[in-house]
Every structure is written in C-alpha cells, then in structure tokens.
N, CA, C and O of each residue as an XYZ file, in Angstrom:
512
protein
N       7.455     42.195    -35.085
C       7.688     41.626    -35.253
C       7.205     41.110    -33.975
O       7.871     41.415    -32.986
N       5.764     40.101    -33.755
C       5.683     39.879    -32.704
C       5.066     38.406    -32.539
O       4.433     37.749    -33.365
N       5.519     38.015    -30.946
C       5.961     37.556    -31.008
C       4.544     36.273    -30.186
O       3.828     36.695    -29.277
N       4.415     35.014    -30.639
C       2.793     34.252    -30.009
C       3.396     33.761    -29.103
O       4.598     33.497    -29.052
N       2.588     33.607    -28.320
C       2.764     32.889    -27.229
C       2.459     31.479    -26.371
O       1.857     31.865    -25.368
N       2.532     30.718    -26.338
C       2.432     29.330    -26.630
C       1.079     29.211    -25.178
O       1.376     30.053    -24.330
N       0.050     28.576    -24.851
C       0.109     28.216    -23.822
C       0.510     27.396    -22.895
O      -0.142     27.247    -21.862
N       1.630     26.756    -23.135
C       3.443     26.299    -22.208
C       4.099     27.644    -21.734
O       4.730     27.986    -20.734
N       3.731     28.183    -22.741
C       5.124     29.019    -21.839
C       4.503     30.834    -20.963
O       5.095     31.875    -20.679
N       3.107     30.367    -20.828
C       2.171     31.511    -19.261
C       2.823     31.439    -17.936
O       3.452     30.573    -17.328
N       2.566     32.281    -17.776
C       3.145     32.309    -16.098
C       1.898     31.704    -15.347
O       1.922     32.044    -14.164
N       0.504     30.686    -15.758
C      -0.477     30.993    -15.356
C      -1.220     30.022    -16.114
O      -2.450     30.068    -16.136
N      -0.452     28.992    -16.848
C      -0.544     27.897    -16.893
C      -0.564     27.093    -15.678
O       0.566     27.164    -15.193
N      -1.302     26.377    -14.974
C      -0.944     24.931    -14.467
C      -0.963     23.655    -15.086
O      -0.750     22.700    -14.339
N      -1.156     23.447    -16.197
C      -0.201     22.002    -16.732
C      -0.238     23.019    -18.804
O      -0.873     23.940    -19.319
N       0.710     22.178    -19.170
C       1.388     22.013    -19.911
C       0.529     21.198    -21.426
O       1.136     20.252    -21.928
N      -0.891     21.634    -22.084
C      -0.938     21.001    -22.726
C      -0.645     19.588    -23.786
O      -1.311     18.573    -23.993
N       0.316     19.941    -24.175
C       1.274     19.273    -24.382
C       2.513     18.320    -23.766
O       3.544     18.019    -24.368
N       2.124     17.915    -22.365
C       3.385     17.416    -21.782
C       2.560     16.758    -20.787
O       1.726     17.265    -20.036
N       2.941     15.488    -20.905
C       2.565     15.009    -19.674
C       2.692     14.026    -19.116
O       2.593     12.989    -19.771
N       2.955     13.962    -17.717
C       3.508     13.978    -16.385
C       3.292     12.503    -15.542
O       2.255     12.298    -14.911
N       3.933     11.923    -15.583
C       3.735     10.431    -14.510
C       3.596     10.330    -13.324
O       4.448     10.254    -12.439
N       1.985     10.325    -13.254
C       1.647     10.513    -11.436
C       2.935     10.432    -10.585
O       3.921     10.032    -11.205
N       3.084     10.688     -9.494
C       4.081      9.922     -8.204
C       2.860      9.532     -7.070
O       1.799      9.798     -6.505
N       3.871      8.772     -7.257
C       3.385      7.295     -6.377
C       4.080      7.478     -4.998
O       5.290      7.532     -4.782
N       3.172      7.551     -4.214
C       3.909      6.777     -2.993
C       2.978      5.613     -2.012
O       2.114      5.910     -1.187
N       3.280      4.719     -2.250
C       2.879      2.865     -1.800
C       2.617      3.327     -0.639
O       1.476      3.697     -0.364
N       3.859      3.401      0.446
C       4.061      3.819      1.956
C       2.888      5.184      2.464
O       2.168      5.331      3.452
N       3.048      5.680      1.730
C       1.486      7.393      2.580
C      -0.149      6.517      2.298
O      -1.146      6.378      3.007
N       0.188      6.091      1.005
C      -1.285      5.281      0.575
C      -1.595      4.187      1.669
O      -2.724      4.094      2.151
N      -0.528      3.337      2.056
C      -1.218      2.462      2.860
C      -1.193      3.023      3.998
O      -2.022      2.507      4.748
N      -0.485      4.031      4.569
C      -0.521      4.766      6.080
C      -1.922      5.271      5.759
O      -2.702      4.625      6.460
N      -2.630      6.220      4.938
C      -3.491      6.519      4.774
C      -5.015      5.714      5.055
O      -6.081      6.266      5.327
N      -4.718      4.038      4.877
C      -5.958      3.765      5.030
C      -5.773      3.027      6.482
O      -6.143      1.871      6.686
N      -5.000      4.062      7.690
C      -5.028      4.054      9.554
C      -5.557      4.879      9.203
O      -4.587      5.470      8.730
N      -6.872      5.905      8.876
C      -7.403      6.969      9.225
C      -8.195      7.326      9.138
O      -8.442      7.272      7.934
N      -9.239      7.904      9.799
C     -10.887      7.367      9.660
C     -11.331      8.594      7.700
O     -10.713      9.461      7.082
N     -12.578      7.932      7.532
C     -13.105      8.829      6.958
C     -13.417     10.097      6.866
O     -14.509     10.463      7.300
N     -12.528     11.014      6.289
C     -12.984     12.509      6.120
C     -14.100     13.388      6.157
O     -14.336     14.573      6.390
N     -14.960     11.882      5.694
C     -16.329     12.731      5.987
C     -16.772     12.741      6.958
O     -17.191     13.781      7.466
N     -16.849     11.071      7.791
C     -17.701     10.769      8.057
C     -17.411     10.030      9.291
O     -18.210      9.785     10.195
N     -16.144      9.696      9.217
C     -15.233      9.037      9.867
C     -15.172      7.826     10.294
O     -14.395      7.481     11.184
N     -15.898      7.132      9.770
C     -15.898      5.135      9.635
C     -14.886      4.714      9.193
O     -14.310      5.458      8.400
N     -14.373      3.635      9.446
C     -13.534      3.012      8.966
C     -14.290      1.426      7.871
O     -15.391      0.881      7.941
N     -13.291      1.198      7.123
C     -12.406      1.795      6.327
C     -12.613      2.477      5.470
O     -13.695      2.998      5.202
N     -11.201      2.626      4.669
C     -11.137      3.398      3.935
C     -10.549      3.665      2.587
O      -9.353      3.783      2.855
N     -10.631      3.772      1.761
C     -10.170      3.810     -0.125
C      -9.416      5.238      0.083
O      -9.845      6.285      0.568
N      -8.338      4.961     -0.374
C      -7.642      6.797     -0.576
C      -8.419      7.159     -1.694
O      -8.704      6.388     -2.610
N      -8.827      8.576     -1.594
C      -9.216      8.860     -2.842
C      -8.772     10.421     -3.229
O      -8.832     11.481     -2.606
N      -8.398     10.130     -4.281
C      -7.605     10.856     -5.253
C      -8.415     12.394     -5.796
O      -9.267     12.328     -6.682
N      -8.068     13.635     -5.207
C      -8.987     15.219     -5.598
C      -8.063     15.222     -6.528
O      -6.834     15.172     -6.479
N      -9.393     15.337     -8.019
C      -8.601     15.553     -9.981
C      -8.701     16.627    -10.225
O      -8.247     17.139    -11.249
N      -9.271     17.171     -9.411
C      -9.460     18.730    -10.370
C      -7.813     19.683     -9.324
O      -7.169     19.431     -8.306
N      -7.811     20.884    -10.490
C      -6.666     21.687     -9.949
C      -7.475     22.998     -9.099
O      -8.682     23.229     -9.036
N      -6.722     23.484     -8.700
C      -6.730     24.633     -7.697
C      -4.844     25.178     -7.605
O      -3.926     24.400     -7.345
N      -4.684     26.698     -7.900
C      -3.629     27.157     -8.663
C      -3.279     27.584     -6.646
O      -2.205     28.002     -6.213
N      -4.116     27.398     -6.090
C      -3.701     28.355     -4.364
C      -2.370     27.123     -3.996
O      -1.221     27.248     -3.572
N      -3.242     25.888     -4.421
C      -1.996     24.493     -3.579
C      -1.135     24.651     -3.945
O      -0.135     24.742     -3.234
N      -1.114     24.787     -5.588
C       0.198     24.589     -6.710
C      -0.862     23.019     -7.072
O      -0.080     22.069     -7.118
N      -2.107     22.616     -7.282
C      -2.259     22.250     -7.606
C      -2.725     22.048     -9.129
O      -3.587     22.842     -9.504
N      -2.215     20.962    -10.189
C      -2.559     20.940    -11.438
C      -3.323     20.462    -11.886
O      -3.859     19.542    -11.268
N      -3.723     20.769    -13.013
C      -4.990     20.624    -14.079
C      -4.110     18.925    -14.432
O      -2.885     18.836    -14.356
N      -4.736     18.089    -14.690
C      -4.732     16.647    -15.055
C      -5.138     16.920    -16.298
O      -6.137     17.559    -16.628
N      -3.819     16.098    -17.410
C      -4.024     15.731    -18.947
C      -4.746     14.847    -19.001
O      -4.661     14.177    -17.972
N      -5.638     14.369    -19.875
C      -6.245     13.144    -20.544
C      -5.394     11.533    -20.084
O      -4.283     11.198    -20.495
N      -6.269     10.743    -19.159
C      -5.660      9.868    -18.843
C      -4.838      9.945    -18.304
O      -4.170      8.949    -18.026
N      -4.498     11.229    -17.889
C      -3.310     11.297    -16.497
C      -4.077     11.189    -15.040
O      -5.272     11.463    -14.925
N      -3.336     10.803    -14.056
C      -3.897     10.423    -12.421
C      -3.480     11.568    -11.292
O      -2.522     12.229    -11.693
N      -3.925     11.940    -10.075
C      -3.434     12.633     -9.685
C      -2.060     11.833     -8.620
O      -1.996     10.714     -8.110
N      -1.054     13.065     -8.614
C      -0.185     12.775     -7.950
C      -0.274     11.590     -6.207
O      -0.233     12.638     -5.562
N      -0.318     10.929     -5.539
C      -0.413      9.927     -4.631
C      -0.348     11.804     -2.668
O      -0.315     11.642     -1.448
N      -0.361     12.921     -3.392
C      -0.767     13.498     -2.158
C      -1.007     14.284     -2.051
O      -0.769     15.160     -1.220
N      -1.731     14.180     -3.127
C      -3.177     14.499     -3.454
C      -4.709     14.011     -2.741
O      -5.744     14.631     -2.501
N      -4.240     12.443     -2.520
C      -5.432     11.888     -1.776
C      -5.460     11.787     -0.184
O      -4.601     11.860      0.694
N      -6.856     11.583     -0.214
C      -7.920     11.625      0.681
C      -8.519     10.611      1.610
O      -9.611     10.279      1.148
N      -8.235      9.944      2.801
C      -9.172      8.983      2.992
C     -11.142      8.780      3.602
O     -11.740      8.960      4.663
N     -11.484      8.366      2.327
C     -13.405      7.924      1.861
C     -13.905      7.052      2.426
O     -13.167      6.137      2.793
N     -15.251      6.986      2.702
C     -14.732      5.802      3.040
C     -15.526      5.153      2.029
O     -16.145      6.018      1.410
N     -15.910      3.327      1.355
C     -16.134      3.870      0.520
C     -17.477      3.963     -0.024
O     -17.648      4.077     -1.237
N     -18.518      3.917      0.868
C     -19.979      4.880      0.137
C     -19.684      6.148     -0.128
O     -19.969      6.577     -1.246
N     -18.988      7.100      0.940
C     -18.366      8.257     -0.240
C     -17.800      8.157     -1.141
O     -18.025      8.910     -2.088
N     -16.794      7.137     -1.201
C     -15.995      7.587     -2.258
C     -17.386      7.376     -3.865
O     -17.745      8.215     -4.691
N     -17.667      6.373     -3.746
C     -18.532      6.062     -4.695
C     -19.485      6.865     -4.744
O     -19.910      6.876     -5.899
N     -20.478      8.072     -3.595
C     -20.825      9.088     -3.781
C     -19.977      9.938     -4.619
O     -20.287      9.850     -5.807
N     -18.769     10.926     -4.317
C     -17.718     11.667     -4.681
C     -17.461     11.028     -6.335
O     -17.058     11.862     -7.145
N     -17.663      9.713     -6.805
C     -17.114      9.307     -7.935
C     -18.806      9.620     -8.690
O     -18.542      9.864     -9.867
N     -20.059      9.693     -8.545
C     -21.439      9.789     -8.894
C     -21.683     11.853     -9.424
O     -22.555     12.389    -10.108
N     -20.402     12.467     -8.669
C     -21.479     13.475     -8.596
C     -20.176     14.437    -10.119
O     -19.564     14.017    -11.101
N     -20.302     15.410     -9.646
C     -18.986     16.667    -10.524
C     -17.877     16.679     -8.783
O     -18.196     16.664     -7.595
N     -17.397     16.691     -9.049
C     -16.443     16.136     -8.198
C     -16.008     17.879     -7.087
O     -15.949     17.916     -5.858
N     -15.861     18.647     -7.706
C     -16.094     20.449     -6.943
C     -17.919     20.150     -5.847
O     -18.055     20.365     -4.643
N     -18.812     19.721     -6.650
C     -20.284     19.772     -6.180
C     -20.211     18.922     -4.504
O     -20.898     19.098     -3.499
N     -19.415     18.264     -4.698
C     -19.422     16.910     -4.180
C     -18.852     17.160     -2.462
O     -19.296     16.719     -1.402
N     -17.440     18.257     -2.833
C     -16.508     18.637     -1.455
C     -17.412     19.906     -0.820
O     -17.594     20.213      0.358
N     -18.141     20.813     -2.643
C     -18.935     22.047     -1.291
C     -20.306     21.128     -0.723
O     -20.462     21.505      0.438
N     -21.138     20.306     -0.982
C     -21.732     19.452     -0.453
C     -21.494     19.316      0.924
O     -22.251     19.718      1.808
N     -20.555     18.809      1.063
C     -19.653     18.143      2.943
C     -19.209     19.715      3.104
O     -19.895     20.191      4.009
N     -18.441     20.559      2.637
C     -18.180     21.200      2.938
C     -16.659     20.587      3.954
O     -16.290     20.514      5.126
N     -16.084     20.189      2.280
C     -13.719     20.459      3.330
C     -14.078     20.422      1.841
O     -14.816     19.883      1.017
N     -13.025     21.397      2.016
C     -11.975     21.734      0.631
C     -10.730     20.407      1.358
O     -10.073     20.422      2.399
N     -10.859     19.176      0.019
C      -9.850     17.981      0.338
C      -8.801     18.991     -0.324
O      -9.187     18.974     -1.493
N      -7.960     19.660     -0.291
C      -6.531     19.861     -1.433
C      -6.260     20.340     -0.006
O      -5.488     19.643      0.652
N      -6.940     21.755      0.737
C      -6.103     22.054      2.435
C      -5.876     20.220      3.383
O      -4.974     19.430      3.662
N      -6.673     20.298      3.468
C      -6.695     18.724      4.514
C      -5.596     17.771      3.543
O      -4.923     17.014      4.243
N      -5.211     17.655      1.557
C      -4.689     16.925      1.416
C      -3.254     16.996      1.511
O      -2.510     16.029      1.348
N      -2.866     18.234      1.795
C      -1.801     18.941      1.944
C      -1.446     19.074      3.409
O      -0.288     19.008      3.821
N      -2.544     19.271      4.197
C      -1.760     19.059      5.749
C      -1.818     17.677      6.322
O      -0.923     17.317      7.087
N      -2.710     16.951      6.039
C      -1.942     14.753      6.039
C      -0.886     14.626      4.989
O      -0.381     13.503      4.978
N      -0.327     15.605      3.951
C       1.211     14.641      3.428
C       2.003     15.150      4.487
O       2.868     14.533      5.109
N       1.560     16.582      4.679
C       2.107     17.447      5.560
C       2.828     17.187      6.894
O       3.833     17.696      7.390
N       1.842     16.066      7.380
C       2.418     15.482      8.758
C       3.367     13.852      9.064
O       3.197     12.964      9.900
N       3.954     13.954      8.413
C       5.338     12.743      8.709
C       4.099     11.763      9.061
O       3.978     11.640     10.280
N       3.101     10.999      8.276
C       2.453      9.514      8.985
C       2.068     10.061     10.443
O       2.003      9.247     11.365
N       1.884     11.042     10.609
C       1.504     10.669     12.375
C       0.290     11.226     12.502
O      -0.222     12.346     12.471
N      -0.103      9.779     12.699
C      -1.554      9.357     13.119
C      -2.699     10.239     14.002
O      -3.885     10.494     13.793
N      -1.558     10.651     15.324
C      -2.617     11.529     15.862
C      -2.520     13.123     15.848
O      -3.094     13.965     16.539
N      -1.186     13.286     14.370
C      -2.026     14.933     14.106
C      -2.789     14.441     12.950
O      -3.835     15.083     13.044
N      -2.894     13.674     11.898
C      -3.361     12.727     10.966
C      -5.225     13.123     11.506
O      -6.072     13.721     10.843
N      -5.355     12.544     12.860
C      -6.934     12.510     13.534
C      -7.278     14.199     13.888
O      -8.483     14.428     13.986
N      -6.682     14.970     14.017
C      -6.172     16.341     14.680
C      -7.058     16.952     13.395
O      -8.129     17.543     13.258
N      -6.428     16.666     12.893
C      -6.653     17.225     10.610
C      -7.961     17.146      9.872
O      -8.672     17.810      9.117
N      -7.869     15.337     10.829
C      -9.724     15.324      9.977
C     -11.070     15.342     11.322
O     -12.257     15.017     11.278
N     -10.417     15.744     12.156
C     -11.456     15.435     12.629
C     -11.855     16.996     12.725
O     -12.998     17.162     13.153
N     -11.058     18.314     12.376
C     -11.113     19.827     12.842
C     -11.813     20.034     10.733
O     -12.349     21.089     10.396
N     -11.668     19.134      9.945
C     -12.054     19.696      9.114
C     -13.452     18.849      8.823
O     -14.326     19.458      8.205
N     -13.557     18.305      8.985
C     -15.369     17.768      9.345
C     -16.049     18.287     10.656
O     -16.959     17.609     11.131
N     -15.605     19.631     11.366
C     -16.202     20.646     12.191
C     -16.680     21.922     11.401
O     -17.320     22.910     11.762
N     -16.126     21.534     10.161
C     -15.982     22.829      9.360
C     -17.416     23.467      9.371
O     -17.621     24.537      8.796
C-alpha cells in the first residue's frame, strides 16, 4: 500500500501550508535598526524593511497568507527606498541594488546590536 506524502511532511518544505505561525517580534531590535543608515543609500532616518520572500540557504521560510516576517529579517531602508522596494517585485528590487538583504539581515541580527559592526556590515554590502 502506497503512503501519500503530504506537503508538510516533506524535508524540503519551507512553509507548511496549513500551519500559521505568528511572527517573532523584537521591538528592541527594530528600535536599534533605526539608529543605522539606509542599507542602499546610507541616508538617515530609516524604516525597518522586512524581507518577505523565502530562501532556504538562510533558513528563511515562506510566509503564509496574512503572515508577517520575523523581525530578524528586517533591514534599514530610507523611506524613499522602502517605498520603491514595495512598488516592484521584491527580488527584482534587491537585484537592482545589488544587495542580498537576507545575508545582511542575518549579519545585523547576529552582531548583538553593535553599531560599529553594523555600520561596517552595511557599508560592505553597499560596496558590492
């Protein structure tokens, strides 16, 4: 007798289709992001831009309908760049500026809110 494999049972699923998960919020982290310059332009002030697309290389799962991304997937963007990012396909936006936002988001989240290290991460991401 054959066993039917449901999507949520596969090893390759990034987002079980029938399980919603609340976003992990970190207000202190978002507040700290506002101290940083824009990832694209270097301008200030910024808005916290949550990257929504999935990428298994970074353990970033797909969002379900009406789900928000965890705060660790946020990067600092100027208001104008944030609007531009929302006005087009998200992946196309990041390709157009030549930055991998998920790599930067993980590096920023992992730098323990060290402003000096964060500014180095942002400056290096812009130089690519």
